[in-house]
N, C-alpha and C positions, 0 to 999 in steps of 0.2 A: 318659666318664663316663656312667653310667646308673642311674637309679633307677625303682623301681615302687612307687607309692604313698608316696614319700618314703623308701624304703629301698633299699640296694644290691641290684641285681636278680641273681638267680641265673640259670645256664643252664637249670635245671629250668623256672623261671618263665617262660621265653621259648619253651618247646616248643610251646605252643599257638599263639603268633604265628607261628612257623617253620612249623609243620605245617598249620594251618588258615588262617591269614592272613585272618581275619575281623575287621575293625576299622577305624578311621578316624584321621585325624592332621590336625596342622596344623604348618608349620615357620615359624618367625619369626626374623628378623634382630635381634640385640641389638647396639646401639652404645652403649658406655658406660652399661650397664645400663639402656637405654631402648629400647622397641619402637614402631616406626610402626605404628598400627593395631591396638594390643594388645587393645583391646575388641573389634574385629572378629574376631581370632582366637579370642577366648574365646567369642564369639557362635557363630561356626562350630562349635566343638567341642561346645557345647551343643545346637545345632540338629541336627548331625549324629549325636549320640549318640541322640536321639529317634528319628531315621530308622533308624539302624543296630541299635540295641538296644532302643528303646522304653523308655529309661531316662533319668532326669534326672541331669545332671552339674552339680556345684557349681563354678561358674567361680572362686570365691575359693579354693577348695582347689587347683584346678589351679594358679592363680596362685602360690599358696604353694610348691607343688612345684616350679615353675619357678625362683621365687626362690632356693629351696634349692639347686637344681642349678646355677644361675649363680654362687651363692656371692659371692666378691669379685673374679671374673674382671673384667679391664678390656679395653678395645678392642672389636673386633667379632668375634662368633661367632654361630652358628645353634643354636637350641634346637628340637627336634622334640618334640612331644607326641602319642604314639600312645596311643589308647584301645582297649582290647580286654577281653574276658573270658577270664582265664587258665584258667578251667575249662570252657570250651565244648569240645564234640566236633563233629567234622565232619559226623556225622550228625544233630546237632541244634542247628543255628544258632538255632532258636527259643528255645533256653535261654541265649542269650547276653544277659543282662540285668543282669549285675553288672560295670560298667565299671572296670577297672583302669587307671591312669594311668601310662604309661611316659614318661620323660623322658630325652632323650639330647642330648648337646652336641658340636658339631664346629665346626672353624675355619671362618671366612667369607672369601670372596674380597674383593678390593679393587674399589671402584666407581670409575669405570664399567668394565665388563668389555668384552672385544673383541667385535666383531660376530659374528653367526651366520650360517653358510650352511645353510639348511634344505631338505630334500626333502619335497615333498608326498606324503603316504602316505594310502591310503583306510582310515580308522579312526574308530569313534566309541566312546567309553569307556562302560562300564557305569555306570548311575545317575551321570550327569556332574555333577548338582548337588552331590554329596558327595565330599570329599576322602578317599577310602577307601584301604585298603591294597592293594587289588587292581590292582597296577601291571603285571601280565605283558604286556598288550596294549600299553600305552604303551611299555614297555622294549623290547618286541619290535620295534616300529615304530622306537624310537630306534636300535636295533642295526642295522637294515636301512639306515638313513640313514647311519650311521657306516661301515658296511662299503662303502657306495657313494662314501665320500669326503665326506660332509656332516657337519656338526656336530650336528644334530638333526632332528626330524621335525616337520612341520606337518601336522595333520589335515584331511583333506578328506571331507565326508560323500557319501552316495550321490547326493545332489542337486547334487554338484559345488561346494557351498559351503565355505568355509573355517570351521573352529570354534575350534581352539586348538592349542597345542603340547603336547609330551609331558608337560611339567610346568610349563607356563607359559601365560599368556593372550597373545593376539596383538593388535595394533593396527596401524591403518594411517593414513597421512597422505595426503590428496589436496588438491585446490586449494582446498578450503573448510575444512580443518582435520582434526581427529582422528576417525577412524572405528573403531568396534568392531564385529566381526562379530555379526550376528543369529543366534544359534545355541544349542543346548543345551551350555552349557559350565560349568566350575566358575567359581562367582562369586569371583574372586580377590580378596584383600584389597588387593594394590597396585593392580590395577585399579580398585577401588572408591575408593581414596584419590585416584587420578588423576581419576577422573570428578567428584569432588567439587571438584577444584581449578580446573577450567577447562571451557570449552565443548567438546562432544563429540556425536557422532551415533552411534546403533546402527542398522545396516541389514544386509541380506544382502549377502555379499561372496562372489563366485564365485572360483575359482582364476585365471580369466583376468583378472578385475578386480583381484586382489591383485597380480598381476605388473605391472599398469599404474599402481600407486600411486606417489606421489612418493617415500615411503619407508615402512618398516614396523619394528615393534619388538616385542620380547618383554618380559613383565613378570612378575615374581614377587617375593617377599620377599627372596630371596637374591641375585637379579641387579639389582633396581631396574628401570631402563629400559634395555634392551640392544638395539642396532640389528640389524637383519637385513641382511646384506650381499649375499644372493641368495636367491631362491625358485626352486628347481630350477636352470636354467640361466640364469635372467634376473637380472642384477645390480641391486641396489637402492642408493639413496644412503644412505650412513651418516652424513653429515652434513646437517642441515637444521635451519633455525630453530626449528621446532616441536619436533623432537627434544630440542634444547637446553633449550626451554622446559619440556618434560615432566621432563627429568632435575632441573632446578632445582627444579620444582614438588614432585617426590617428595623431594628432599633437604630442602626447606623444612618439610615436614610434621613438627610437633613429636612427638617420641617420648614414649610414655607410661612412666612409671617402673614397673619390675617390682614 
């Protein structure tokens, strides 16, 4: 199901997004018509719309569009809200100032999800603070990892420091608890919810230090807290008391009604 500004979307209306791909989005897992961190998702859309389009976005209108798309669906599913200007031309992104709201719905996987084996890849996302639709670099890195037999890519900067995954934040567990890499990364909603729920530290983490951690995990709205079973050829523990605590803390976050 897909709607644009609350109406069934037509192929012509999606041409700009397909050909120009200038916009931003958020994805949110819906469980029984509730979303963990719904307010944070809406704040992201408003903030990114100002950055990408210099325009204001009405969060309550977006919420209404999401509620309409979700309808009376039960169980768990993922709603993606993509904001773009259907009239923008590739030669004039400066004129992208009339945001349209595309809402799509897809099935959600069951939690917890199996561990990930990740390959370190030298890559930095453009404008990392924005969840934008420019995913080519991230998906190319993911493709490289998949072709080499891994499940996904872990991004490493030119300073040899870990930043994030292709579509997820990464965290680590050492002898003192939870560590988040200090780097220019997307401010993930799931990461923010976990940081609110318990003690944590943010510090630079090199690739060598990452491989020496007690455990590692990926986070985003669709996967929750997902263990990493290996970073390159170095195995990581997939069962750890702190990992269990993080999973429980995430699932205990009360969902906000759509």
